C-alpha positions in Angstrom: 45.0 82.6 14.9 48.4 84.1 13.0 48.2 86.9 14.8 47.6 85.2 18.5 50.6 82.8 17.7 52.2 85.9 17.4 51.2 87.5 20.5 51.8 84.2 22.0 55.6 84.4 20.9 56.1 88.2 21.8 54.7 87.1 25.4 56.9 83.7 25.9 60.2 86.5 24.2 59.4 88.7 27.1 59.3 85.9 29.4 62.7 85.1 28.9 64.3 88.3 28.3 63.0 88.7 32.4 63.7 85.8 33.7 67.0 86.0 32.4 67.7 89.4 33.6 66.2 87.6 37.2 68.4 85.3 36.8 71.7 87.4 35.7 71.0 89.9 38.6 71.1 86.6 40.5 74.3 85.6 39.8 75.7 88.9 39.9 74.2 89.6 43.6 75.8 85.7 44.7 78.3 85.3 42.9 80.4 88.7 41.4 79.3 90.8 44.3 79.7 87.7 47.1 82.4 89.5 49.0 81.2 93.0 48.5 77.9 92.2 50.4 78.9 89.8 53.1 81.6 91.9 54.3 78.3 94.6 54.9 76.3 92.4 56.0 79.0 90.9 58.9 79.6 94.5 59.8 76.4 94.8 60.7 76.6 92.0 62.8 79.8 91.2 63.7 83.3 93.1 65.2 86.9 92.4 65.9 87.2 92.8 69.9 90.7 92.5 71.2 91.2 90.2 74.0 93.6 92.1 76.1 97.0 90.5 77.7 97.3 90.5 81.3 100.3 92.4 82.2 102.9 90.6 83.9 103.0 91.5 87.7 105.7 92.7 89.5 107.2 90.6 92.6 109.7 91.2 95.6 112.8 89.1 95.9 110.2 86.8 97.8 107.1 86.5 95.4 105.7 89.2 97.2 103.0 90.6 94.7 104.1 94.4 94.1 102.0 95.4 91.0 99.2 92.9 90.4 95.8 93.5 88.2 92.5 93.5 89.0 89.5 91.7 86.9 87.6 94.7 85.1 85.2 94.7 82.3 85.0 97.2 79.4 81.5 97.9 78.4 81.3 98.6 74.8 77.9 100.0 72.7 76.6 98.7 69.3 74.6 101.4 68.0 72.5 99.6 65.3 70.9 97.7 68.8 69.8 101.0 70.7 66.3 102.3 69.7 66.3 104.2 72.6 69.5 106.0 73.7 68.0 107.9 76.8 66.3 105.1 78.3 69.2 103.0 77.7 71.2 105.7 79.4 68.7 106.1 82.5 69.6 102.2 83.1 73.1 102.0 82.8 74.2 105.1 84.5 74.2 104.6 87.7 76.3 101.4 87.3 78.9 103.1 85.0 79.0 106.0 87.4 78.5 108.3 84.5 76.1 111.1 83.8 72.6 110.2 82.0 72.9 113.1 79.7 76.7 112.4 78.9 76.0 108.8 78.6 72.8 109.4 76.1 75.1 111.3 73.8 77.1 108.5 73.6 75.0 106.2 72.9 73.1 108.3 69.8 75.4 106.7 67.0 75.1 104.1 64.5 78.2 102.9 64.8 78.8 98.7 65.5 81.9 99.3 68.2 82.0 102.2 70.8 84.1 102.2 73.9 81.5 103.2 76.6 83.2 102.7 79.9 86.7 101.3 81.2 87.3 99.9 84.3 84.2 98.6 85.1 83.6 96.3 88.3 82.5 92.7 87.6 79.3 93.1 89.7 78.6 96.2 88.4 78.9 95.5 85.0 76.7 92.0 85.1 74.3 94.4 87.2 73.8 96.5 84.6 73.3 94.0 82.1 70.9 92.3 84.2 68.5 95.2 84.8 68.8 95.7 81.1 67.6 92.4 80.4 64.6 93.1 82.2 63.1 96.1 80.5 63.9 94.3 77.5 66.6 97.0 76.2 70.2 95.7 74.5 73.2 97.2 72.7 75.6 97.0 75.4 78.3 94.6 76.1 81.3 93.7 77.8 84.7 93.3 77.3 87.4 91.5 79.5 89.9 94.1 80.9 92.1 94.6 83.9 93.3 97.7 87.0 96.6 97.7 87.2 97.1 98.1 91.2 99.5 98.8 93.6 99.3 96.6 97.0 101.6 98.6 99.0 100.3 101.9 98.2 103.3 104.3 98.7 105.8 101.8 99.5 108.7 101.4 96.5 106.5 104.5 94.4 109.6 105.3 92.8 110.9 102.1 92.0 107.6 100.5 90.3 106.9 103.7 88.5 103.3 103.5 87.4 101.4 103.3 84.1 99.0 105.5 82.1 95.3 105.1 80.6 96.4 102.9 77.4 98.1 100.5 79.8 101.6 101.1 79.1 104.5 102.0 81.6 105.1 105.8 82.7 107.7 105.5 85.2 109.9 103.1 87.4 110.0 99.6 86.2 106.7 99.6 84.8 107.9 101.5 82.0 111.9 100.3 81.9 110.6 97.0 81.0 107.0 98.1 79.5 107.7 95.4 76.9 108.4 92.6 78.8 105.5 93.5 80.9 102.8 94.4 78.6 102.9 91.1 76.5 101.0 90.8 72.6 96.9 91.8 72.8 94.7 88.7 70.7 91.6 89.5 69.0 88.2 88.1 68.3 85.3 88.2 65.7 82.2 88.3 67.0 78.9 87.7 65.2 75.8 88.6 67.0 72.0 87.5 66.1 68.9 90.0 65.6 69.0 90.1 69.2 73.2 91.0 70.3 73.5 88.0 71.4 76.9 86.7 70.0 76.4 83.3 68.0 79.3 81.3 69.4 78.5 78.8 66.7 79.8 81.3 63.8 83.1 82.8 66.1 85.4 83.3 63.2 89.1 84.3 63.4 90.9 84.5 66.6 94.4 85.0 68.3 95.2 84.5 71.9 97.0 87.4 73.7 100.5 86.5 75.0 100.4 87.8 78.1 103.4 89.5 80.0 106.4 88.5 81.8 106.4 88.3 85.6 109.2 90.4 86.3 111.2 89.7 90.3 112.9 92.2 91.8 115.9 91.8 94.4 114.2 94.4 96.6 113.3 92.3 100.0 109.9 93.9 101.6 110.9 92.9 105.0 114.1 95.6 104.6 111.9 97.7 102.9 109.3 98.1 105.5 112.3 99.2 107.8 114.0 101.7 105.4 110.6 103.2 104.8 109.7 103.7 108.6 113.3 105.1 108.7 113.2 107.9 105.9 109.5 108.2 107.2 110.8 109.5 111.0 113.4 111.6 109.5 111.3 113.4 107.5 109.0 114.0 109.9 110.7 115.1 112.6 113.2 117.3 110.0 111.4 118.3 107.6 114.2 118.5 104.7 113.0 119.3 101.2 114.0 115.5 100.3 114.9 112.7 102.2 116.4 109.1 101.0 117.5 105.7 101.7 119.7 103.1 99.7 119.8 99.7 100.9 122.1 97.2 99.4 124.1 93.7 98.9 127.7 94.9 98.6 129.0 91.6 97.2 126.1 91.4 93.9 124.8 95.1 93.9 121.6 93.8 94.6 119.1 96.6 95.9 117.7 95.5 98.8 115.6 98.6 99.7 115.1 102.3 98.2 112.6 104.6 99.6 112.3 108.5 99.1 110.9 111.4 100.5 108.3 112.9 99.3 106.4 110.1 98.0 103.3 109.4 96.1 100.4 106.5 95.9 101.0 105.2 92.7 97.1 103.9 92.0 96.2 107.2 92.5 99.5 109.0 90.6 97.7 111.9 88.9 97.0 113.3 92.5 101.0 113.6 93.2 102.9 116.8 93.0 106.2 116.9 90.6 108.1 116.7 93.5 106.8 113.9 94.9 107.4 111.6 91.5 111.5 112.5 91.4 113.5 109.4 92.9 115.8 111.3 94.9 118.0 108.5 95.5 118.8 109.2 91.2 118.1 112.7 90.6 119.6 114.2 93.2 123.1 115.1 93.8 125.1 117.2 96.6 128.4 117.7 97.3 129.4 114.1 99.4 131.5 115.9 102.5 133.9 113.6 104.0 131.8 109.9 103.2 134.2 111.5 100.0 137.8 110.6 101.8 137.3 106.8 101.2 138.0 107.8 97.4 141.8 109.6 98.1 142.6 106.8 100.7 142.2 104.4 98.9 144.0 106.1 96.0 147.2 106.5 98.1 146.7 102.9 98.9 146.9 101.4 96.1 149.4 103.7 94.5 152.0 103.0 96.9 152.1 106.5 98.5 151.2 105.7 102.1 150.3 102.4 104.2 149.5 101.2 108.0 152.4 102.9 109.0 152.8 106.0 107.3 152.4 109.1 109.6 151.2 112.6 107.8 151.3 115.8 109.8 148.0 117.7 110.1 149.3 121.2 110.9 147.6 121.0 114.3 144.6 122.2 112.2 145.5 125.0 109.8 146.7 124.2 106.8 147.6 127.4 104.5 147.6 126.4 101.2 146.3 128.1 97.5 145.8 131.3 99.5 143.5 129.9 101.7 143.3 127.6 104.8 142.3 124.7 105.3 141.2 123.5 109.0 139.9 120.2 111.1 137.6 120.3 113.5 140.3 119.8 116.2 143.6 120.6 115.8 145.8 117.1 114.8 149.6 116.3 114.8 150.8 113.2 113.0 148.1 111.4 112.1 148.1 107.4 110.2 145.8 106.9 107.2 143.4 105.0 109.9 143.3 107.5 112.4 142.9 110.3 109.4 139.7 108.2 108.5 138.7 107.7 111.7 138.8 111.9 112.9 137.7 113.0 109.3 140.9 115.2 108.8 140.4 117.3 106.1 143.9 118.2 106.0 145.0 114.9 106.1 143.3 113.9 103.3 143.9 117.1 101.4 147.9 116.2 102.2 147.2 112.3 100.4 145.6 113.7 97.5 148.9 116.5 97.1 150.7 113.3 97.0 149.4 112.1 93.6 150.0 113.2 90.4 146.4 114.9 88.8 145.3 112.4 86.2 146.1 109.7 88.8 143.7 111.1 90.8 140.9 112.3 88.8 141.3 107.9 87.1 140.8 106.9 90.8 137.9 108.9 91.0 136.0 107.7 88.0 137.0 104.2 89.0 134.7 104.7 91.8 131.9 105.3 89.5 131.5 108.5 90.1 130.5 110.9 86.8 129.2 108.1 85.4 125.2 106.6 85.3 125.5 103.2 87.5 122.9 102.0 85.1 120.3 101.2 87.7 117.1 100.4 85.3 115.0 103.3 86.1 114.6 106.6 84.3 116.2 110.0 84.9 119.6 109.3 86.5 122.2 111.7 86.5 125.8 111.1 86.2 126.8 113.9 88.5 129.3 116.0 88.0 133.2 115.3 88.0 135.4 118.1 86.6 138.5 116.8 84.7 142.1 118.2 85.5 142.3 120.8 83.1 139.2 122.1 84.6 141.2 122.1 88.3 142.1 125.5 90.0 144.5 125.8 92.9 142.2 124.6 95.3 140.3 121.8 93.6 142.5 118.8 94.4 142.3 119.7 98.1 138.7 120.3 98.4 138.1 117.3 96.5 139.9 115.0 98.8 137.6 116.1 101.2 134.0 116.1 99.6 133.4 119.2 97.9 134.1 120.6 94.0 132.5 117.4 93.4 128.6 116.2 93.2 127.2 112.7 93.4 123.8 111.0 93.5 123.3 108.3 96.5 122.7 105.8 94.4 126.5 107.0 93.4 128.0 107.0 96.8 126.1 103.2 97.9 128.2 101.7 94.7 131.2 103.0 96.3 130.9 102.1 99.4 130.1 98.9 98.5 133.3 98.8 96.8 134.6 99.2 100.4 133.0 96.5 101.9 133.5 94.4 99.1 137.2 94.4 99.0 137.2 96.6 96.4 135.2 95.3 93.3 133.5 97.5 91.1 131.4 95.6 89.6 131.1 96.3 85.6 127.8 96.9 83.9 126.0 93.5 82.6 127.9 91.5 84.9 125.8 88.7 85.3 123.4 87.5 86.9 123.1 90.5 88.0 124.3 94.2 87.2 125.6 96.8 89.4 123.2 98.0 92.1 120.6 95.8 90.3 117.1 96.3 90.7 116.1 93.2 88.8 116.6 89.5 89.5 114.5 87.8 87.3 112.7 88.3 83.9 111.4 87.9 80.3 108.7 85.4 81.1 111.6 83.0 83.1 110.5 80.2 85.8 110.1 82.2 89.1 112.3 79.7 91.8 110.1 79.2 94.3 
């Protein structure tokens, strides 16, 4: 009996040790290692999905849409839910516009989150899911997305610019105001059951996106259509290397229309040639010729060197100066300031410039905005070329008066002409409510006027 009692005691002790070990293991797994195993489980059945922010629209001054978003879907895959990648690829490939082998290779993974295709239409995405469901297959899921679209195609391409595959601006207004247009993406933690269906009641942390701001331009699409037509006609008729036209309101500096040739379709920007991407209104410089005579005329008037009664002898068409002969198209005698401008006399303009101090004349050229960027909110603007007096030769002063020995951009010339048209006012950069040669009337999410 004593031996039997001892054996029973030993067995009981062993049972106590075993069950104590089981209890400790349970405590270890459920308490001490809870966070670790919860993370593993969550990783298999849940993932963080991005809730994309809506990119802001770009509108003209009247609210017409120039850049918009077309709803599309991003197709993702959970490799842990795909048993037969080849079979899934065979069904899904036609809806995604992909080769079966390429898709099967992407699906042959055990990663729980893989982006398969972006920019899939809602119709194709839903049809794909229905086709898979009929075959009892799962593993492909949908996320919201948007495709940037430019309804007017080539029109305004150099102003609007375009975005890249990441959704960020690469050129034009899209780049300058990328931060305001982009907004901030949100996110959502999604959990799936064994069949890959979302368990909504267990939806985890969520942060809603902050949509991008709409931006309204000063462009008037009615006027833009007219300007585009005129530039296109000249470009087709004369076949120049490039052409551009700008329409501005001189009272405010607002750009109402701007068109350049050659141009491109921002919906298919990757097909554009380098020369088609250039906004020649701000990247090309040229000698302005007789249009520049307004500068010397304004300077001479403002300095009191000439007035409406002043007569300048124009040498009957031949003026020897600095070892060279300056000519007019016709031989003129005495001309008033108004007649010098009307007849575009090179000699009359040169003589007005010679009556001024070099530095004074140079300062007037710069005050008109030549030799510096206008500040228009587009990438690639150059400053042109205006040499200071210490770099002038004997002929520079007389040649600048007729628009030679100086290089300007089309946008600078528009600014200068606006000064003449508005009574001599050059709007300073940063002037409210719009800056000089402004393209943006309203941005930063401010409400748009009806």
